[in-house]
N, C-alpha and C positions, 0 to 999 in steps of 0.2 A: 545154422539152426533155423533161421526164418524160412529159407528155401525148403528145408526138410519138412517143416510144418505144413507148408502149402502142398508139397508133394503128397504127404500123408492124407491131407484133406481130399485131394483128387483121387487117391487110391480108395479112400472110404466111399467116395461118391460112386466110383465105378463098381465097387463091390455091392452097392445097394441098388444098382440100376434095375435089376429084374423086379425087385419089390416096388421101386418107384413107378415103373411102367405099368405094373399090374394094378396099382392103386391110385393112379394119377387123377382119376375122377372122384376121389374121396379124400381130398387133402384136408386135414384138420388143423393145419398150422394156424396159429393166432398171433396177433401183433401185441406188443407192449408199447408203452408210451414212447414215441419217437422212433419206432422201427416198423418195417413193412412186413406184412405176412405174405405178400404176393411175390413169388420169385419163380415164375413159370414161363415167362415170355421175354421177348427181346425188346429193344428200344423202339419207341414210336417212330414211324416213318416220317420223313420230312414232308411238309405240306406247303403249298403256295400261301403267301401272306400278302396282305395289302397294308399300306401305310395308314390309310384313313381309319382312325379309331383304334388301330392295332388289332382289329378282329381277324380271326382265322377265316380263310375263304375256301375251306373244304366245302365243295358244293355237290353233294349227292342229290339225286332227283328229289325235289320238294314233295313231301307227303301230301296226299289228297286232303288231309284234314279228317278223314274218316278212320275209325278204329278198325284194325285188321280183323278179318273173320276169325283168325286163330286166337285172338285175345278173349278171355272169358269175361262175361258181363252178367249182371243181375244177381250177384251174390247177396246174401243177407247182411253180412257184417263187413264193413271196410276196416281192415286192420293195418295199423301203422306201428312200426317198431323203431326204437332208438335207445341209446345208452342212458339218457337222463331226460328230465322233463324241462330242460331249459328252453326248448324251441317248439317241439311238436304241438303242445297244447295251444300255444298262441297262434301258430299258423292255422290250426284247425278252427280256432275261435274267429280269426279273420275271415277264413273261407266261409264259415257257416253263419257269421253275424252273431256270435255268442259273446258272453261277457269274459273279458280278460281276467277279471277279478276271481271268478269261480271256476274257470275252465279246467285248471289243473286238478282240483278236487273232484270235479264232475267226471273227468275221464278216469281218475284213479278209482272211483266208486262205480264205474260202468253206468253212469247216468246220462250219457250222451247217446241218443237213439241212433242205432245203426253204425256206430263207430267204436272201435276198441283200440286203445293205446297200450302197447306192450312196452313198459319202462323197465329196462334191465337194472337200472340203479347202479351202474358201474362207471368207471372212467372210459373215455372214448377208446383208449388203446386196448381195453378188454372186450370191446363189443364184438369183434370179429369172431371170437370163440363162441359167443352167445348166438350169433347168427348161424354159425355152422350147426350148432345144436338144434336150432329152430328149423333149419332146412332138413336135417336128418329126421326130426320128429314128424315132419309133414304137417305140422299145425298151420292154421290159416295165417297167411301173410300176404298183404297186397303191396305195401310200400314200406321201404326202410331207408335209414339214413346211414351214410358212410363218411368217414374222415378221409382227408386227402392222403394221409400216410399209408393207408391200406385199401383205398377205394378200388384200385386196379385189380385186386384179388377177385372182386365181384364183377367189376365192369368188363374184365376180359373173359368172363365165364358166361356163356350164353344160357347156361342152365340156371343162373342166379340173377341175371339182369336182362330186362327187355329193352330192345332198341326203342327209343322214344318215338321213332318214325312209325312204329306199330300202333302207337296211340294217335297217329295222325299229326304228330308234332314235328315241326321242322325249323329251318333257319328263320323264317319269318316270325315265328312265335318267340324267338329269343334274339331278336335283332339288336337289342341294346344291352345285352349282358356283357360283362367285362371279359376281354379276350382270355386272360389266364384261367378264369373259372370254366370257360368252355373247353379249354384243352384238358383240364383235369377230369372233366366229365366224359371224355371220349376214351374208347378202347384204343389199343395200340394200332389198330387198323383204321382208326378214324371214325368209328361209329359212335354217335352220341347216345350214351346210356344213362348218364346222370346230369342233373342240373342243380345249381345252388340258388337259393334265394338271397344269399348274403355275399358281400365282397369284403373279405377280411384284410383289407389293405392296412399297412402299418405306417408308423411315423415315430418320431423321437419326442417323448414326453419328458419335460424337463422342468427343473425349479427355475422359474423366471427371476427370482431374487438373487440366486447364486450366479446365474448367467450374467446378470448385470454387474454383480460385484467382481467376478473373476475374469469375465470376457468382455465386459462393456457392452453386452448385447441387451438392448433395452426393448426389443420387440421380437416376435417370431421371425420376421424378415431378417433382422440383424443376426439372430441365432442361426438361421439357415445359411446365411452368407459365411458364418464362421465355421460351419461343419458340413458344408455342401458336398464334399467328396471325402474319400477315406484319408487322403493325405491331410486335408484340412482338419478332419476329425482327430487324427493323431496329434497334430500341432496344438489343437485346442485342448486336448486332454493333458498334454504336457504343461500348458499354461495354467490350467486349473490346478493340477497337482502342485506345481511350484507356488502358485499364489495362495493356496490353502495350507501350505506347509505339509503336504502329503496327506492331509485329512480327507479330502474330497476327491472321489473318482468321477470322471465325466460320465462313464457308462456303467450299467448295472452288473451284467454278467457276461462271461464269454459266450454262453449259450444264446443269450439275447442278441449279442452282436452277430453271431453266426446265422441266426434266423434272417437277418437283414443281408449280410454279405453273400450268403449262398444264392440269393435271388439274382445276383449279378453274373452268375455263371452262364457262359454262352456255348458250352460244349456238353452234350449229354454225359452222364456218369458212365454209361455203358454204350459202346458203339461196336457193332459186329460181334457182340457177345464178349467184348473185352473191356476191362476197367480202364477208364481214361484219367490219367494224372497229368494235368497240364500246368502251365505257369500260374493259372488262377489259384491252384492249391498252395503253391509256395508263396504267392503274394499274400494270401490270407494269413498263412502261418507267420510271415514276417510282420504283418500289420498287428496281429494278435500279440506277438511277442513284444513289440514296441509298447503297446498299451499295457501289457502285463507288467513289464519291467519298470515303467515310469509311474505306475500307480494310477494309470488312466482308466482302469477297469477294476471293479472289485473282485475279490477272491470268493465271493459268496456263491453258493450253489443256487441254481434256479429253483423256484417253487418252495424255498425254505423261508422260515420266519425272518432270518437275517436279510434275505433278499427284499422282502416287503418293508422291513423296519428301516432300511437304508434311506428311504425317502423322507423320513422324519428326523433322522439324527445327523443329517448333513454329511454322511459318508458317501453319498451318491448324488450326483446332480441330475441324472436322467436315466430313462428306461426306453428300450425298444418295445413298443406296445402296438398291438393291432386293434382294430375297431372293437373287438369283443372285450378288450381290457379296460376301456375307459369307464364303464359302469360298475366294474367290480374291483379288479386288481388296482387300477390307478387311484381309486378313492381310498382303498386300504393303504396304499403307499403314502397317502397324504394324511393318514390317521383318521380317515372318515370325515363326514361332514362336521365341521367345527374342530377338526383335529389340529395337530401342531403345525402342519404346513398347508392345510386346506386353504385354497384360494391363491396360493403362491405359484401355481403351475401354468405351463403353456405347452403347446405342441407345434412342431415344425416337421417338414418332410423328412429330414435326416439325410445322411450321406448316400443312401441307396434306396430306390423304390423297391418295396418288398411287401409280401403278404405273410400272414402267420395264422394258420388254422383255416377253418371253414368246413362246411358240411354239404354233402351232395345227396339229393333225393334220387333214389333208384326204385325200379318197379320189379317185383317178382314175376317172372314169366308165367307162373302158375296162378296169377291173380284171377279171381272171378269177379272183380270189380273194376274193369278197365275204364268205364265211364267216370267213376268216382276218382280213380287215380289220375286221369287226364284233367278233370276239373280242379283237383287239389293242386296239381303241378302248375296249371295255368294261373290259379289264384296266387300262388306263392312266388312264381318266377316270371310271369308274363303280363298279367293284368295290371296296367299302370295305376289305375285307381286303387286297387287293392294293395299294391306294393307301397304306394305313397302313404296310405293310411297306416299300414303296418310300420313303415319307417319311423313315423312319429309316435305311434302308440307303444312300440316295444321298448325303447327305440332300437333301430337297426340300420346299418349301412346296407341297403338292399342292392341286389345285383342287377341294377338297371341304371345305366349312365344318364339317361334322359330324366328319369324320376329324381335321381340324386341331384343332378344339375339344377332342376327346377326348384327343388326344396332348398338347396343351398343358396341359390340366387335370390330367393324370397326371404332370406335371413330367418329360416325356421329355427326355433329353439327346440332341439330334440330332447333335451333333458336339462331342467334348471339346475339340479344339483351338480351335474357334470360341468355344465357351462359356467357356473359360479366358481367352481374349483379352478377353472381355466381363465379366470378374470373376465368372463363374458365372451371369450373366443368361441367362434363356430368351429368346433373341433373336426367335424366331418369335412369342412371346406379345405382344411389343411391336408386331408388324405385323398382328395379327389384326383389330383394329378397322378399320385402314386398308383391308384387303382387302375388308371387308364394306361400307365406306362409299362407295367409288368408284362413281360412277354415270355411265355413258356413254349411257344410254337416249336415243335420238334425236339424239345428238351426232356420230356417226361419219360421215365422208364419205371418198370415195376419195382426196381431195387433202390430207388432214390432215398427213402427214409432210412433204410438200413445203412447205406453207404455214407450218407451225411453224418449219421451218428457215429459210425466207425471213424470217420475222418476227424471230427472234432475231438473225439476221445484220444485218438493218436496224437494230435497236436498238443492237447493239454497234458497228457501223461508223458510225452517225450520231448517235443520241441521246446515247450515252455519251461521244461526242467533242465534244459541245456544240451539235449541230444542234437546230433547233426540232422540236417534235412534228409540226407540219405537214410539214416537210421529211422527217422520218423516215417518215411515212405514205406520202409520194410514193415514197420509195426502196423501201419495202415493196411497194407496188403494182407498181413496175417489176420487182422480183424475181419476183413472182408471175406477172406477165404474160409474162415470159420462160420460165417453167417450166411454167405451166398455161394453155395457150392456149384451153381449152374453156370458161372461165368469164369473167364480166364482172367486172373489177376496179375499175370506176369507181362 
């Protein structure tokens, strides 16, 4: 039955081939949360790497620093688009020296001279469809923001994104960005099209009081020693479950664990247009099942009220959280400032260096404001003084290792409310090594988000419910075949 379903999917793909070829330049696919809209190209080619700093060493000819003659300049209005107002207004305020307190309202009311912000007011996963509509309309657009899950849909399309070299920007402008962010911003043939101002490195955010009670871990260093790899993590989870009488799980959700575990993959999900199912996949499934069966991970769904509440009712000791989560979700999980568990938390690196989320700035090739686009990108992603000020004012873990190392070494307090929740701990310091260690060189394909979602769903719906590994693999292949018709899943 499974093989038949995949065969039918292939037949359907061949039957639609003529239509697909006729309309390939007008793809209107959009992404949902955790899935990719881009399924039109093959895996990224391997590139040379260097050990120093973990940075990619793809070395095209360094741009002259001048904007290419083909790029439009002198337009009346610099237009920036994104799915919400979490970042754009503040990046613009930093760039232009405007007030953080009023910038969001000023942009919403078109009160910033020469700048327009298009705020779609949707979730990040819904933004792709909005961008497609914007491109179809031909309305003014200079710069827009993309999420990692679907960025390649635009980065691989030369009609939708401008090589940053055409703005005169090259390796020397981004010398200190974290390696993994650079890889995500490149097309599959290695052209830098996008750059991020943030590094969304993750860590393990945990109840320090429960860690001391159940694991004897009285510091972040001791906690890291207890959960520093996945075998240790499973052992610690079993200890916590037993010591708490089955009440407390070490980890929040299967989805959160997968965000971290998936960053340890060393083989691309697609090679030579074929799905790759290696020992990594079975290792994860076995690790997840051990945690699931021993009560080491909650059965809560991610993004649910139960997921958040677990941090205050002692049913969960810790969460996999990225930099963006400490100012919002992490505080909610503590019950807010003054909440039931506020001040009882800490953070350590966790069992696996990982990232979760992040946003990339890209430029519309039809821009008529190339100079403004270049200046905006330099302010957000290259100018160390601007980035340092933004890191503290927002606060933000900015995408510049030198800036972050300098701020961390000077014991900068990025946010008092967050810091007090962590008992005075410098939370960004704990994430710095993870940000430097993540390595995606040669691993990114346009199908990653879709395949990762299909895999975790297959594991949860099959393997954790008692199905064999072989049956789980077949279910995984079925899911991929339904979602990604352009690759071979056998």
